[in-house]
C-alpha angles and dihedrals in degrees: 000000000000125000116276104269089216092062110130102192136274123308119249114256107250118243090240088063098036091054090059090061098042116124140142108276114253112258100157134119125286138186122240123195126179108233099178143313144208135183093284104044148347121235114218125180112225122194133179141151122258118243093199111063121163095165127053096237095055125096113088118084121186129182140168112228117206101202106199114218126231141068124310134029113304129223114238135227117198107210118203119202130230121264100262144011124037129329091251094119092049092046092053091057098040090052088049095054094043093050087055096055102271125114114234138196128202107202105206121234111254101235093204091063090064090057095063104116106177123089094218092060098050095086091055089051090054093049090048089054088056091049092048091054094044087056088051088057090050086058092048091056090060092060112097092196092061128085097225089187088068108053120149135182129215128186142169123208108322086007088058091050092053090045089056091053095049093042091055096049105035117060090195086081106087103171127033133190116186117190123194088342131139145173134244098070094192091059095044092052090047098047108025114126090207107132096226095046091044090052094051094044093052092048090050092046092051095045092050100035095238135145120228091254091053089049090052094048090050091053092045091053093051110037118079097151097083132136090237092059095047099034097103090064091061116096104242091190090064098039133092122195126198114196131178115219096217097040111142097165093066096014114238090229089063092049090050089048091051090049090054092048094050091052103266102288123194105294137193118207120207124206094226148063131269097278101026088059087079086092087070096056094107092052092045090051092052094045094045092050092048091049095051093045091051097046096041088053100047112024124089129224111281119237 
C-alpha cells in the first residue's frame, strides 16, 4: 500500500518532549575489537559506557559494527534486535545491508532491562533505551568513513518498536523500516501471545493479585514513552512498515494504529502471523534494501 498522497510531513517535536531527551552528546572513549571479516565487510564489536543513565542498571552499551568495504563514505543502517533469543535475525539483515555496500550496526539488547519487574519503572526503561541509541548515533558521527547525512534504522518486532521511538525523537535518523512492530506498549504487553511475555505477565499478575485489565490500566497510567504518543514526529515519507495480518504477538491492530498515527507510510502486508512470516524474510530483505537505497539517494537532510 502506498503512502497517503495527502501526507503533509511530520509534526515538530514539542519543546516539552524535546527537553525530556536533552543530554550532552557522548564524546568519550570506546573499545573496538575485530570479530571477523570477509571480502564485503569487517565486524567490529564496539563497547562504551553511557553518560546518561536514568535507571540503576544502565551504563554499558555494546554494538556490532559491520564496516562495509570499498571507497567513499557509507550510509549506515542501525539494526535493532528482537526481544528475546539470539541476534540471528538482526545479524541476517545487518550482513545483507553490509554486503550491499551499506555499513550496519547491531545495538545489543541490555539484558538488565528485561529484569525490570515493576510497572512504575517501565517508562524509565523505555526512555533509557532512547538515550542509549542516541549515544550510539553520537558515536556514529565520529566515524569519518560514514555518511552521517544518510542514517537509517531497521527493526523487527520489539526492535521495530524501539526503532519507532528513536526515529520519532532523533532527527539524525533519515530513513526507517519497521517490521512487525506496533504502538500502545501497555496493550501489547497485556495481550501478546508471545510465550516469554505471557509467562512473565502471568507471574506478575499472580504475584500482585491483578487482573489483566488492571495490569493494562497500570501500564497505561505509567508509560508515556510509547510509539503511539510520538508517531506524528516520524517522517512517513521516509518510512516503510511491514505488518502481518494474523500477528497476535504484536497485534496487527496495533501495527495498523501506529501506521495511522505516523501518517500512513508505505506499507507491506504479509499473509501470515508473527513467527510464520519468517518465510517472507528474503522478500523483506529485498524490499528493505531497495527502500533504503531509494531514500538515501533522493531524500534531503531533515531540519
